[in-house]
N, C-alpha and C positions, 0 to 999 in steps of 0.2 A: 527489429522490435520483437517483443516477446508477448505471447498470448497468456496473460496473467491467469485467466480463469482455468487454464489447463494444467497449471503447475500443481504437482502433488504435495500438499502440505500436511497430509495425515501424519500425526505423531511428530511433526516438526515443532521446534520452539524458537521464539525470537530471542536472539542473543544481544542485538544492539540496534539502536535507532539513531541515525545521524541526520540532522537538518543542516544542509549547506546552502549556499546562495539560492539557487533555484532547483536544487536536487535534494531528494530525500533518499537516504540509503538505509536499507534494512538488511541486517545480517541475520540469517537463520540457520539452524542446524537441522538437517533432515533426520529421518528415523534411524539412519546409520551413523549419525554424529558427524556427517560431512557438512562443512560450512559453505554457504552460498551467500552471495551479495546481490541484492536487487537495487537498481538505481532508477528512481521515478523522476523523469525528466520534465523540466518546465513546471515544477510543482508550485502551487500557489497556496496550499493549505495542508496541514498535517495535524491530526488529532489522535492522541494515544490515551489508552486507559490501562495503565500498569501492565504492559505487554510482556515484559522480560520474564522468560522462563515458563510462560504459559503454553500449554499444548494447543496446537492449531488443528483445525478440521479442514478448512479449504479457504480459497480466495474468491472474492466476488468483484465484478466490474459492473458499475451502473453509469448510465448516461442521464444527464439532465435531471438530477434530483434537486429538490427545492433549494437547498443551501448552496449549490454550485454557482448559481447566478449571483448570489450575494457575494461569495468569495471572488468571483470574476470582476464584479463591480469594484470591490475594494482594491483588487490588484490592477485595475484599469485595463482589463482584457475584455474584448467583445466577441471573441470567437468561441462561443459556448459549445458548439458542436465538436470542437477539437479536444475538449477536456472530458475526463472520466473520473469517477470516484472508485479507487482501488481499496478494497477492504480485506483485512485478515480476520477470519472468523475463528473464535476460540472453540475448542472441541467440546467442552462439557456443558456450557450454558448457551452456546450458539451466539455469543455476543461478538459484535464487531469491535475488536480491541485496538485496531489501528485503521484509520481512514485517511487516505491521501488523495487530494485532488491534483491531478497532473495530466499531461498530454499523452505520455507513453512510458513504458518501463523496459529496461534492458537488464540482462544479467552480466555482472562484471566477473572477470577472471580472478 
């Protein structure tokens, strides 16, 4: 597992968002134009707000925010404590331009 909150996103941009069965994949280019792929496992929700090409500042991880319980109920999960909200924060306006509710994240090769 990867500690999402420690990833350096400064000057990175989101290149692609893919929603698969229970996985959300995010491709991003770091400040040196190197491509990275993050895979959010056991994802039950993904909300984006025009993220492609926007500069990132950082990532945030939250537990037990109000809408997580709603998403868990819809997805018929009851293990609230095992899910987190992973957010990509835009550099200029500090907006959370991608929010993913998932159990954990890994980096793919």
